[in-house]
KOLMARKE-363238 format. One record per residue (C-alpha): x, y, z. Coordinates in steps of 0.5 Angstrom, whole numbers, padded with zeros to 4 digits, always signed. Each point is the difference from the previous one (the first is absolute). Layout:
# residues N
XYZ...
# end
This chain:
# residues 311
+0222+0199+0176-0002+0006-0005+0004+0000-0007+0002+0007+0000+0003-0001+0007+0003-0006-0001+0004+0003-0006+0002+0006+0004+0003-0005+0005+0004-0004-0005+0003+0007-0003+0002+0002+0007+0003-0007+0002+0004+0000-0007+0002+0007+0002+0002-0001+0007-0001-0008+0002-0004-0002+0006+0003-0005+0004-0005-0002+0005-0007+0003+0001-0002+0000+0008-0008+0001+0001-0003+0001+0006-0006-0004+0001-0003-0006-0004-0006+0004-0003+0000+0004-0004+0008+0002-0001+0002-0007+0001-0004-0003-0005+0002+0006-0005+0008-0001+0002-0001-0008-0002-0003+0002-0007+0006+0005-0001+0005-0004+0003-0002-0006-0005+0000+0005-0006+0007+0003+0002+0003-0007+0002+0002+0002+0007-0002-0002+0007-0004+0004+0004-0001-0001+0008-0006+0002+0004-0001+0003+0007-0006-0002+0004-0001+0005+0006-0006-0002+0003-0004-0006+0003-0005+0000-0005+0005-0003-0005-0006-0003-0005-0005+0006+0001-0005-0004+0002-0001+0004+0006-0001+0006-0004-0004-0003-0006-0005-0005+0003-0004-0005-0005+0001-0002-0007+0005+0006-0001+0004-0002+0006+0001-0007-0003+0002+0003-0006+0005+0005+0003+0003-0006+0004+0001-0004-0006+0004+0006-0003+0004+0001+0006+0002-0007+0000+0002+0000-0008+0004+0006+0002+0004-0003+0006+0001-0006-0004+0003+0004-0006+0004+0004+0005+0008+0000+0000-0001+0001+0007-0006+0002+0005+0002+0004+0005-0004+0000+0007+0001+0006+0005-0001-0006+0006+0000-0007+0001-0008+0001+0001-0001+0003-0007+0005-0006-0003-0005-0005+0004-0006+0003-0004+0003+0000-0006+0002-0007+0000-0007-0002+0002-0002+0001-0007+0006-0002-0004+0004-0005+0005+0007-0001-0003-0002+0003-0007+0003+0007+0002+0007+0002+0002-0001+0004+0006+0005+0004+0004-0002+0004+0006+0003+0007+0000-0002+0004+0006-0002+0008-0001+0006+0005+0002+0000+0006+0004+0004+0007-0001+0003-0001+0007+0003+0007-0001-0007+0003-0002-0004-0004+0006+0006+0002+0005-0001+0000+0007-0001+0007+0004+0006+0002+0004-0001-0003+0007-0006-0004+0001-0006+0005+0001-0007-0004+0001-0004+0007+0001-0001+0005-0004-0002+0007+0003-0006+0004-0003+0001+0006+0005+0005+0002+0005-0005-0003+0006-0002-0007-0003+0003-0006-0003-0003-0005-0004+0002-0007-0002-0002-0002-0007-0002-0007-0003+0001+0001-0007-0003-0005-0006+0001+0001-0007-0004-0004-0005-0006+0000-0005-0007+0001+0004-0003-0007-0002-0002-0005+0004+0005-0005+0000+0005+0005+0003-0003+0000+0007-0001+0007+0001-0006-0001+0004+0003-0005+0005+0005+0006+0001-0005+0005+0002-0003-0005+0004+0006-0001+0004+0002+0007+0000-0007+0001+0004+0001-0006+0004+0007+0003+0003-0002+0007+0000-0002+0000+0008+0007-0002+0002+0004+0004-0006-0004+0007+0000+0006+0002-0004+0000-0005-0006-0003+0003-0007+0000-0004-0006+0002+0003-0007-0002-0004-0006+0003+0001-0007-0003-0002-0006-0007+0000-0004-0005-0005-0002-0008-0001+0000+0000-0002+0007+0002+0007+0002-0007+0003+0002-0002-0007+0004+0006+0001+0004-0001+0007+0001-0007-0002+0003+0003-0006+0004+0005+0005+0003-0006+0005+0002-0004-0006+0003+0006-0002+0004+0001+0007+0002+0007+0000-0002-0001+0005-0006+0004+0005+0004+0006-0005+0000+0000-0003-0007+0002+0004-0006-0001-0002-0007+0006+0003-0004-0002-0002-0007+0005-0002-0005+0007+0003+0002+0007+0001-0004+0005-0005+0002+0004+0005+0003-0006+0002+0005-0001-0008+0001+0008+0000+0002-0001+0005+0005-0006-0003+0003+0003-0006+0001+0006+0003+0004-0005+0004+0004-0005-0005+0002+0001-0005+0006-0003-0006-0003-0002-0002-0007-0006-0005-0001-0003-0003-0006-0004-0006+0002-0001-0002-0007-0003-0007-0001+0002-0001-0007+0007+0002-0001+0005-0003-0005+0005+0004+0004-0001+0008+0001+0006+0005-0002-0003+0004+0006+0002-0005+0005+0007+0000-0002+0000+0008-0001-0002+0001+0007+0005-0005+0002+0005+0004-0004-0002+0006+0004+0002-0004+0007-0008+0000+0002-0003-0006+0003-0004-0003-0006-0007-0004+0002-0002-0005-0006-0004-0007+0000+0002-0007+0001-0001-0004-0006+0001+0006-0005+0007+0001-0004+0003+0004+0005+0000-0005+0005+0006-0003-0004+0004+0007+0002-0003+0002+0007+0002-0005+0005-0005+0001+0006+0003+0004+0006+0007+0001-0003-0001+0005-0006-0007+0001-0001-0007-0003+0003-0005-0005-0003-0007+0000+0002-0005-0005-0002-0004+0002-0006-0007+0004+0001+0001-0001+0007-0002+0006+0005+0003-0003+0006+0006-0001-0003+0001+0007-0003-0002+0003+0006+0005-0004+0004+0006+0002-0004-0002+0007+0000+0000+0000+0008+0006-0004+0000+0004+0004-0004-0002+0007+0002+0001-0002+0007+0007-0002-0001+0005+0005-0004+0006-0004+0001-0004-0006-0004-0002+0005-0005+0008+0002-0001+0002-0007+0000-0005-0002-0006+0002+0007-0004+0007-0001+0001+0000-0008-0002-0005+0002-0006+0004+0005-0003+0006-0005+0000-0004-0005-0003-0002+0004-0006+0008+0002+0000+0002-0007+0000-0005-0002-0006-0006+0004-0002+0003+0006-0003+0000+0002-0008+0007-0002-0001-0002-0007+0003-0006+0000-0005+0004+0002-0006+0005-0005+0001-0005-0005+0000-0003+0002-0006+0006+0001-0004+0002-0007+0002-0007-0003-0003+0001+0004-0006+0007-0003-0001-0003-0007+0001-0006+0001-0005+0005+0003-0005+0005-0006+0000
# end
């Protein structure tokens, strides 16, 4: 750590003592927190937000191995390693075993912000004479999010559901390829790439859609699923991912097989053809959030961990 920065932090600590440091990700902030906590004689905790717990997926080869070693050092030294799902916790344990003190704290949702619309509308009027049924997806436009699978499924159901449109919120390197795929599938008029949007517009889009679908096959948890559930909309995610710990298939959401076109297409067909089922999943999904996945639940769990680390 740079000497001037270290000196300044020590001055701040002397003026207003810091009790604990909470880092988000092992690299680079977790490593900085580890060094600072050691110098100040205070505990630190680190949250792992994704499945790439050792950065080896992002950084291959020799540098990846060095990243993994550095991550393992951070996890072993932390007063607590906070994982957003059991799936993520398993990834952390693969590298450090019992050397790390691990707790699972699921992400929370602002349930008043991501609220259900009055009644349970599943259509959005675009003109007095027409209606559309919206499938919404929110996420970075990268391969693991599965947007290409969603487009192929929308094309597959188009003949039987001519009123369906797909709105995609998010940006990323896959946008041009996905737009070209929509043209190849002849569904470009059904698919709207909305780019990044502020949280208020995301919440509004959640309330206005009929279904939320993000067939991501590499997901530690996925806040957007919880947000859709909080907005009382059926959420479609993939089995084997973190969200499987929250969604009970057919009860409060829907799970498909990862990277399986038939599975996603069948899910869209089933849900779009059964409004009572949509409404049941939406109601149960919101109750799931209210019972255990709000920001208040998350805050209480984090506070408990802080207190335990300070003893």
